[in-house]
C-alpha positions, 0 to 999 in steps of 0.5 A: 500500500505504501508503494502504491501511495508513493506512486500516486504521489509521484504521478500527482507531482508529474501532473502538477509540473506538466500542468504548471508548465502548460499554463505558464506557457499559455500565460506568457504567450501573449507577451511573446507574441506581442514582442515578435509581432512588434519587432517583425521577427518574420521567418523567411522562406528558404530559397534553396532545397537541401540538395542545393537546388532552388526550392521550387516544389517547396515554395509552390506548396507553401505559396499562400503560407509565405504570403502571410507574415509569421514570426519565428524564435518562439522556441524561446518561450518553451525553454524560458518556461522550462528553465524558470520552473526547473530552477525554482522547483526541480533543480538537481545537479545529478538529474536536471543540470545536464539536460537544462544546460543542453536546452539552453546552450543548444537553444542559444545556438538555434537563436543565433541561427534564427537571427541570421535567418532574420537578417537574410544572410543565407540562401538556406534561411539561416546559418550555413550547414558547415558552421551549424554542424561545427557548433552542434558537434562541439557542444555534443563532444563537450557533453560526451566528455562530461558523461565519460570523464565526469560521470564515468558512463561507458555502458549502454543497455540493450533492450530485450537483449535476451530475446535475441541471445544478446547481453543486456549491456555492452561496455563501449569504453571511450566509444561511448563518447562517439555514441553520445555525439552521434545521438545528440547531433542526430536527434537535434537535426532530426527534430529540426528537419521535422519542424516544417509544418504547423503543429507537427514537431510540437505534437511529436515532441509532446509525445516523446517527452511524455514517454520519457517522463514514464521511462525516467520515473520507472528508472528511479529518476524522479527529478528527470521525470519531472523535467520531461513532464515540464517540457511536455507541458510547455510543448503542448501549450506551444502546439496549441498556438502553432496549429495551423494557421500558426501564430508563430514558429519555434524555429531552430531556437526551439527545434535544436534545443528540444532535439538535443535535450531529448537525446541527452534524456535518452542517454541519462536513462540509458535508452539510446537504442529505444530513442529511434522507436519513441522518435520514429517519425523524426527518424523517418523524416531524416532518412527521407532527406538522406536518401534524397541527397544520396539519390541525387548524387548517385542516380542524378534524380530525386527519390521523392518529389520533395524532402523531407517526407512531410513535404513529399506527402503534401506534394502527393495531394495530402492537405497539411492538416492530414499530414500532421494528424496522421504523423501525430498518430504514427508518432503516438503509436511508436512512442507507446511501442518504445515505452513498452520496449523500455519497460519489458526489456529492462532485464 
């Protein structure tokens, strides 16, 4: 009975932080909206596709949207609310310091990228790929070194390894740093790639951090679980205003920050191999871009009408709301599957 009551209290705390983040974000949204519109911080459509060609199909699909001025950098709202709540009520050097630092540092990088976009210095609407990748790599390496030398983390968990005759854990040694960098850079970019339709990334991030709330809770990391619940509540409130027609976009300010933080949470819960399942849509979206580039380089022609996948689906005739809602459904299903794998495969 005592364990049951404890779990009820834990769930009540999680819901309280989730609701608190949701309502705080909702309350601060009018303030941010006033600022974004007052200073005309409009997102500028990209002139080039990721393959280097003119973004003809993309711009044709979103001609009406681009005629309407919509500000960017609303990701500030998310990490501001999460930061306030975490620093005041849930700060823990062992569990929330690293993900909070990740949220703010990658958020600062994304903010710089969005500012470059606003100034119109890049044809791809933001920082050049080379510079963005350099800073992503540098921040990720610093995180990997911290995990390896400071926390002495070298072991990864193999979910349901016994089902396939595999060990439950593998000691990677210094290769753990490589895995850490790969997870953070890949997740940050994957979320950024997915953030291309109104409401899409916000809904998927809400599911993903919601799933990791339970993963962290059942791993005995209560402060981390609360941190994830806080992000989930803030992203849900953001999504309320981002559903089409969007009032604002999170921009790289939010996408890079939340993607990298999701990766750090996966590393802290030792579920790096579960992350591609919980974030399945992010993975598919990224693969569509990679395959598109490879197809252009090797075959000389496109594999998709336009990438990422959500734009290809639009080009096939799906309306934006249909694409978003169906990918939400897919994301929710795989978040549940990933949560199931994390639970039954603990060993």
